[in-house]
C-alpha positions in Angstrom: -14.8 -4.1 -16.3 -11.5 -2.9 -14.9 -10.4 -1.8 -11.5 -6.7 -1.1 -11.6 -4.5 1.5 -9.9 -0.8 2.1 -10.4 1.1 4.4 -7.9 4.6 5.5 -7.4 5.3 7.1 -4.0 7.0 7.0 -0.6 5.9 5.0 2.4 4.6 7.2 5.2 5.2 4.7 7.9 6.8 1.3 8.4 4.6 -1.6 7.1 2.6 -3.4 9.8 2.3 -7.2 9.5 -0.7 -9.0 11.1 -2.0 -12.5 10.7 -5.7 -13.4 10.2 -7.3 -16.0 12.4 -6.7 -18.6 9.7 -3.0 -17.7 9.5 -3.0 -15.5 6.4 -0.4 -12.7 6.5 -1.7 -9.2 5.8 0.5 -6.0 5.7 -0.8 -2.4 5.8 1.1 0.9 5.2 0.4 4.4 3.9 1.8 5.7 0.6 2.3 9.4 -0.2 2.0 10.2 -3.9 3.1 13.7 -4.9 2.7 15.7 -8.1 4.2 19.1 -9.0 2.4 21.6 -11.1 2.5 25.3 -11.9 -0.4 27.6 -11.3 -1.8 29.9 -14.0 0.2 32.7 -12.2 3.4 30.8 -12.6 3.7 29.7 -9.0 5.2 26.2 -8.5 3.2 23.9 -6.1 3.3 20.4 -4.9 0.2 18.4 -4.0 0.3 15.1 -2.1 -2.3 12.4 -1.9 -2.2 9.6 0.7 -3.3 6.0 0.0 -3.8 3.1 2.4 -2.2 0.0 1.0 -3.1 -3.6 1.9 -1.0 -6.6 0.8 -1.8 -10.2 1.4 0.2 -13.5 1.7 3.7 -13.6 0.3 3.5 -10.0 -0.9 2.6 -9.0 2.6 5.6 -10.7 4.0 7.9 -9.2 1.4 6.6 -5.7 2.0 7.1 -6.1 5.8 10.6 -7.4 5.3 12.0 -5.1 2.7 10.1 -1.8 3.0 10.4 1.0 5.6 9.2 4.5 6.1 10.5 6.7 3.2 11.0 3.8 0.8 10.1 4.7 -2.8 8.0 2.0 -4.5 5.7 1.2 -7.4 2.4 -0.4 -6.4 -0.2 -1.9 -8.6 -3.5 -3.1 -7.4 -7.2 -2.4 -7.2 -9.3 0.1 -5.3 -11.8 -1.1 -2.7 -14.1 0.6 -0.1 -14.7 -0.8 3.3 -17.3 0.3 5.8 -16.7 0.1 9.5 -17.8 1.6 12.8 -15.2 3.6 14.7 -14.6 3.5 18.5 -17.2 6.3 19.0 -19.8 4.3 17.1 -19.7 6.5 13.9 -20.1 4.7 10.6 -17.0 5.4 8.4 -15.8 4.4 4.9 -12.2 3.7 4.1 -10.8 3.6 0.6 -7.8 1.2 0.2 -5.6 -0.2 -2.5 -5.3 -4.0 -2.4 -1.8 -4.5 -3.8 -1.0 -7.3 -6.2 2.4 -6.2 -7.5 5.2 -4.2 -5.9 8.6 -3.0 -7.1 11.2 -1.2 -4.9 12.5 2.0 -6.5 14.8 3.2 -3.7 18.4 2.5 -4.7 20.1 -0.1 -2.6 22.6 2.4 -1.3 19.7 4.6 0.0 17.8 1.8 1.7 19.8 1.8 5.0 21.8 -1.3 4.0 18.8 -3.5 3.6 18.6 -6.1 0.9 17.4 -5.0 -2.5 14.3 -6.8 -3.8 12.1 -6.4 -6.7 8.7 -8.1 -6.6 7.3 -7.2 -10.0 5.0 -10.0 -11.0 5.1 -11.4 -7.5 1.5 -10.6 -6.9 -0.2 -13.3 -4.9 -3.4 -11.5 -3.9 -5.6 -12.6 -6.7 -7.5 -15.4 -4.8 -11.2 -14.5 -5.5 -12.2 -16.6 -2.5 -10.3 -14.6 0.1 -12.3 -11.8 1.6 -11.0 -8.3 0.8 -10.7 -7.4 4.5 -11.5 -9.9 7.3 -13.3 -8.6 10.3 -10.6 -9.8 12.7 -7.9 -7.4 11.3 -8.0 -3.9 12.5 
């Protein structure tokens, strides 16, 4: 079996770093992935899909430190679904990408003077004993 997703896109917001009750760092952010295509009538269009990305441990800390809204990145991970109840008591399902590798694609000169960092192969989210999404992280 295989559950793998590879995305290239731009961050829709700055990453948000939280820490679980046992001290494990987790970072969340949204990623916009666009594709251009031409309709049968010759009209050029762009379609954008949004993905919720979750990174754990060292990768979470790297994402929070080096990424910001608008950063272009490559993310590799796996898709997961999480069920939760919203504030109004409605049952919802969220689809998320649990990241295990990340590479910054924004050139250093375009990254607002921040340090350049490539985390290819730096995935540290493969611990099969860590729950995908603890209840104490919102």
